[in-house]
N, C-alpha and C positions, 0 to 999 in steps of 0.2 A: 632679217624679214621674219614675220611672226607666223609659225604655221597655224594653219586653221585647225580648229579643234573638232576631231572626229567624235560624233556620238558613238557611245558603246553599242555594240549589236545586242539585243536582247537575247538572253540564252534561250533557245528552245526548250517548251514544257516536257518534261518527261513523260512519255505515254504511261496511261494508267496500267496497274496490274492486270493481267490477263483475266483474272476471275471477275473484275467488275469494268472490264472493256465490253464495248459493243461486239456482237458475233453476228454471223449470217449463215443461213440455210437456205440454198436457191434464194428466192427474192425475199424470205423473211428476215427483217432485220429484228434482233434482240438487244435489248439495253445492256444485257450480261451475260455472261456464260453460266449462270446459275439456273438451274431447273428444281422445279418442285417435283419429288418424284410422285408418282402415283400411290395412293395410300386409300383403301378401302374405308368408306365411313359408315356404311351399313345404317343409312338414317333416311332411306325411302319410307315414307309413314303408309302408304296404301298398297304395297306390294305389284304397284304397276310399272316400276322402273323410271318415273318422272321425278327429276331431280327437284329438290325443295329449297327453301329458305335457308336451311342448314348449308347446303352446296355453294348457294350464293354466298354466304358469310364465308365458309371455308375458303373458297377460292378466292373471293373477293378480298379479304384480309391479306391473302398473300400477294395479291397483284398489288395493293396499296404498300405492301412492303418491300417492294422492290425487285420481286423475281423476275428473271428475263423472260423463262417460258413456264408455264403452268401445265401440267399434264393431268387429267382427269383420273379418278381411280378407275379399276376396270369398269369399262363400259360394254354390257352385254349387247351382241347383235341378234339375239333372240331370247325370248324369255327363258327357256330351258338352258341358255348359256350363262345365266348368273350363278354366282358363288352362294348366293343367299336371298330370300325373297326381298332383302332391304336393300338389293343392289340397284343401282341406275342401269338403264339401258338407252338405246338409238335405234328401236326398231320400229317406231311409230311417230307421227306428226306432233301429237301432243309433247312427245319428249322433245323434239327438236324445238317447238315453241319455249319450252322451259329452259333449254340449254341455250337459246339465243339471247333470253335475258341475262344469263351469266355472263357469256363471252361479250357482250355488248359493254357491260359493266367492267370487266377485267381490261378489257381493250382501253378503255377511257382513263383506267390508271397505269396505263403504258406496257402491261405485260402481254406477251404473246401466249395463244392458248392450242393446246393439242389434245385431241382425245385419244384415249386406248382403248382400241377396239379389241373385244376380248371375247372368249368362250371357254368356260370353267372345264366342260368337258366331264371325266368322271369325277371331279371334286367339286361339282355342283351341288345344288340343294344341300347346303350345310348351314349349321346354327349360325347366326352371326357372332364375331368375336366382340361381344360387348360384355360389360360387366353383368347385366341384367341375365345372361344367358350363360354364366360361368359354369353351373353346374350340369349344361347340357352341351354335349359334344357329339359330333358325327353327323350323319345325315337327317334331314327331317323328314318324317314319314308322311306321305300324300295327305292323310287326315289331318295333319296339322298345317296345311300350307305346303308341302314340298312336293317334289315330281322326281320323276325317275330318271337317271343321268345317263349319260352315251359316253362312250369312249372308243379307241382303237379296237379293243377285244372286250370279252365280258370279265376281264379281271378288273377286282376293285383297288382303290387305294385302301392301305390299311384303316381298317376302323369304319369303312364308309359302306355304303349301298353297292351291290353288285349292278354295273352298269349295263346297257345293252350294247353290243357291238355294232358300230354304224356299216350300215351296207354302202356300197359304192355310189349308188343314188343319192343316198342321205348325204354323203361326204359333198357330192355336187351341190346339194342345196345349200349346205353349210358355206360353201365358196361364195355362192350367190348373196346368202345374207351378207358376208362381210363386204361385197361388194355395194349391196344396198343401203348399207349403215355407211357407206363412204358419200354417197350421194346426199345422205341426211347430215353428215357431218358438216359438210359445205353449205348445205342449208342453214345449220346452225350458226354459222359463223367461225367455225375454227379453222387456225392458221396451217395446222399439221395435223398427220395422223401418226399414233404409234401403235404397230402391231403388237399383240401381247403374246410371244411365242416362249416364254419363260414360266417358271414357278409351278410346273407339274400341271398347268392346265391343258386345255386341248392338243394346241399344236405340239406344245413341249411332250405330251405323251405320246404323240406320232413320232418324234425325232428320238426318244430315248429306247435304246435297243432292250432296257430293263422292262419296257412298259408295252413296246410295239412289237407284238409277236406274229403279227398277221403276214400271209403267206402270199396275198395278192398284189395289185400294183402299188398299194399304199404302205407296203410292208417290206421285210426281209433285209435286202441290201441298202446302203446308204442312200441310193436314187430314190427306192422305194419309200423310205421314211420321212426324205426330205420333200416328197411329192406335194403333201398337203401345204406346207409351208411356203413352196414355190407358186403353187396355184392361187393361193389368196393373195400373195403378193403380186402376182400378175394382175389378177382382177382388181385388186384395189388401184395399183398403179396407173392402171387404164382408165379408171373413172375418177382416179384426184387429178385436179388441175395440174400441169407441167410447171408451173412457177411455184407450186407449194409442196413442201417437202415431206418425205414419208421416212417415219424412223422405226426399227424394230427393236423391240427389247428380247434380248435373248438370256437365257441360264447358260453359263459357259461350260458347267460341271453339274454332274449328279453326284459328285462326291461319294462314289461307288466305284470300284475297280469294275470293268466290264460294261458300265454306262456311258451315258452320253458324256463329252469330255472337251477340252479346249481344242484339240485337234479336228474333232467333227465339227465343232463350233468354227474354226477358221474355214474350213472347205464349206460349209452353208453360207457363212458371211460373204464368202466371194462370189456365190451364185446370186445373192440377194442384191450384191453391189451391180452385178450385171443386169439386174432387173429395175436398175432406178431407186433404190434404197439409198437416202441420202446420209442415214446416221444410225449408228448402233447404240444400244443402251444396255451396258452389261453387268448382269445380275447372275446368282447361281442359285443350284437348288431347286427342289419341290416336286421332282417326278417321283420319287421315292422316300421312303424316310431312311435318314442319314444323318450321322452324328456331325454336325457343324460346329465348329469354334468361331463365333463371331465376334470377333476383336476390331479395334478402329482399323479402316481401310483394308480388311480381310479380302476385299474383292477387286482391290486396284489393279494386281497383279494379272488378272485376267483380262481387264479392260487394256492394259499395255499389250498382251499377247496380241489381241484381236487388231488394236490400233496398228502394231508393225505388221499385220498381215495384208490390210486392205488400204485403200486409198480413200475412205469416207471417215469423217470426224466420228469419235468414241466417246460417250459419255461414261464416267466411272460413279458408282452409287455404294453404299454401304458403311454405316457408323463413320461418316466424315463429317464431324461436328464443329470443327475450330476453321476459322477462315485462312490462317496462316498455312494450316495443313493442307487445304483445299488449292491452295495459291501454289504450294510446294509441288502438288500432284500435276498442275498444269507445266510448272517449270522443269519438271523432270520429263516431261512428253509423254507421261503415262495416259493422259486422256485429252480431252478438247474440250469438254464440258464437266461439270458437277453437278449431279443429281443429290439434293439432300431431302430426307424423308421425315424422320421424327423428330429430329432437332427444330425442324419447320412447324412440328406440332406445339412445341414449347415456345417457338420465336416466330412468330409470323413475319416479322420484320427482318429476320436473318441477314439477308442482303444487306441491309443498311449497316449493321453491326458490321459486316464483313468489309465494306467500302471503309468505314472509319479506321478499323483496326489495320487496314493496308494503306493507310495515308490518303485517303481521296476523299474529299469533302464535294458531292455532286448532288445537286437539287434534283436530277431528273429521277432520283431513287425514291423520293418522296411526293405523296399528291399534296397540293397546293395548301389545305388547311394543316398539313404536318410540319410543313417548312420549320415552323416555331421550335419544333421538337428535335431538329436536325442534331446528329451527334457532333 
C-alpha cells in the first residue's frame, strides 16, 4: 500500500527584530520601537510660538521616513517658558490649529505623535543655538525681545540672567498651565504627552539639590523637591484621556557629586509610576555646568538602572547611531525603546535603513510613492 504524501508544514516566519517590530503604550499602536527624540529647531518666525512650514517639513519627513513615534521639540506651556523667542508653544488656539495640520499629516504617514510639554525655568530667554547667533551667548535682554526668567530661587544658571524666585501662588499657576496645555494637546491631535523634567529646565531645577535651595514645601527634602513634578504629573494625567500614554523625560544624573543622581531618579520614577506615567525617557545632565564625556551609548546604563527598578517601559537615548547597536540595547534588556536625535537630522529615513540592516523588508516603513526606493 502506498502511503499518502503529506505536505510539509510551512516553517513559521521568525518574528522581526524588536527595534522594527510593532509596540504599544496603553492603546497607542506604534509601528516600531524607534522614537524621534525632541530637538529644538528655533524656527518660529514671528516669536508667537506658532509652528511653521519648517516644523511640518521636519516632523513630516521623519514620519515618511518610518519613525514609530515622533516627539516634538520642547513646546512651551506659557510664553515665559520658552528657551528662546524662536521656540514653539501650545498656550493658545492659534498654535493648536497649526499643530493639528502637522499631526494630521504625520498620522497619514503612519507615525504616532507626542508633544513634549516644557518650561525652561531659569534657562529661558536665551539666544537660539543657530549659526547666525554663534557670536551671541547667554540671556536675551528685554530690549532685544527677551524676558525675565523664573526659577526655584534667584540663583542663575552660570552665564545667564538672574531669575525671579517663583512664589507658591505662581507655582500653582504653572501647574495649571501644564493642565491647560494638556487640553490643547488633545485638540491638536497628539497621541501622547511627554513631560520635560530633564536638562536643567524648570522641573529639573526643582528636583536637583544643587539648584533647589528653597526651604518651603517645594524645597528641602526629597518630598519637597519632588512636589512640583508630582503635581504637574497628577494634573496632566487627570486631564489626559485614560487610553493615551503619558511619558516623562528625566535627567538621571547631574554628573556632579551631591547633585541629582540615579538613586534619586529611581525614587521619583516609582512615584511617577504610581501616578499613571506609562514610560520614561532617560537622558542626563543640564541642571548645572558639568564635565560630561559624551560617547556612543553613554546614557544607556542609566536607562537600564531605571528599567530594572520600575514596571514601566524605558527609552534610551544618547549617541545611538547604528541600527545593530540599537537592536543590541533592546536584546540586552537595557531599554524598551530607542530614541535617536542628531542622526535623524542627517537621515530622516533612519528607520528604513534600520529595517534593511536588520534583515526586514517591510513596505509599511515607506509611504506609497517611496516604495520604489525600498532598500
